Phi, psi and omega in degrees: 000138180283163177296122182300338181283345181224066180295340180297341181282351185274121170217158177235149176257127176291136181294136176228119183274006178092354181259349185269144175282111186258017174283141177289133175296157176296149179293137177285169175299134182298147172281143179281328177249117186295149176232187181228151171269113188277355180193118178210162178236078187281355174281350179267116184277133182211172175093160180290336174232089184306138183256140173286169176302317180298318179294321177300314183291322178298316179297321181296310182301324183296339180247012175092025174252106193279341182190170186223137168265111183269123188252137175261166180218356174207187183297311185294313182291331176290320175297319179296319180298315179296320177298314182300317180293321179291336186265340189226124183291349178262011181235134165242160187241148165239139184229142182183170167259117182299146180302330178283343177270335185303315180299325179292317176298319180297315181298329179274000182071025187240009184294316180297320179294322179295316179296326177295324175296316178299320177302315180295315181297325183296343180279349180288142190296332181260009166272115189243002179207154168262117182172154009261136179231168180146217182224142179222104180264010179266307184269341179249131180282175183304332180295341181258359186296320182297318179294319177301314183296316180297318179296315180302312182295323178295321178292323176302316180294324177296317179301317180289321179300317184265359181066035183255160170291167176228131176256120185261132167263119182228108177232116181056032184219030187306307184297318182292322178294312180298320179297318180296315180299320180291320184286315184275329183101113184285150170301159183302323180241100183246126184242128170272098178295139179046059184310133186234007180271194178244196184296322182296314178294320179300323179295317177298314180299318180297319179298330181268357177083017178282157175261145178243123181255122183259131180257187183298340181290350174295341179272352185288145183296333182268016186245044179299328179301324180289321178293324175295319178296318180302318186290338180259359180275128177304142185296334179278009177238010181262132172235163175233152182207169172258324196058029181306143009269019184261172170055045178298131184292154172297143013266018185254016185310133179096338179274169181301144179247153181199162182305332181294350178266001176308319181302333178297313180292320181298316179296322178296315180298318179300318180293319180296321182272355182053051181236147179296137189302311182298323178296316178296316180301317179298320179293316180298318179296317179297320179297317180299314181292329176295323183281313192251349184085178185288140173286343183278346183278000000 
């Protein structure tokens, strides 16, 4: 764990097995109406020429991406996220213990202490969400489900305690996540980060007033379920994100991802919804500010 007094020193290197194309894609044509990247992990260094936080933000602004919600997934990355938001007016933070990390903290007898750190970070003014939290039945086996569930419910309570939005990680756990939210009571502003369900789930989420954030994988040829979900989601509940450095949109799939590539996904979404690009951008920006508040505050 890094020194809590210097969270800026924390960075991670994305694993590269030598088979991936690590060149940065060319910058897309700038958007005329600025939007926001609703979920990224800018503490993870990637690419053939790793970019600093400042460089990431400069590239984003140059193409019409006005700000980024930086998400944590453990104590160190959550501290870094809070530091980044406090240091840069174009960054807001989400903090949490990721569902795949919760079992490890639990096994070490440290889950309650970790959640207490998240509670403290959540009180900072530019921390605007609890996330990413939720359930993951893909990477974690049944032995870790109880810890994930306990952590998820604790994070829900933190979001409500601090009046913050919540960013949900849901992988192969749709029914369990929806059941938990219904049983425990969802925060007022609940976002399914990197939405992975289909039209039926999107309809349920819309009925409950949840927001669905679509990442670059909505552009993948094998992701018809996401495009079906997009078409049934009310426009005032749609967000866009990169999940950088992961899920780079087509035609750059597999290469490093960053907030400056948000316009690729936005243009794809506009085409799918048959909506004028500037109109969609204005709606997406309004949705982001409704969920997280102003970046200027």
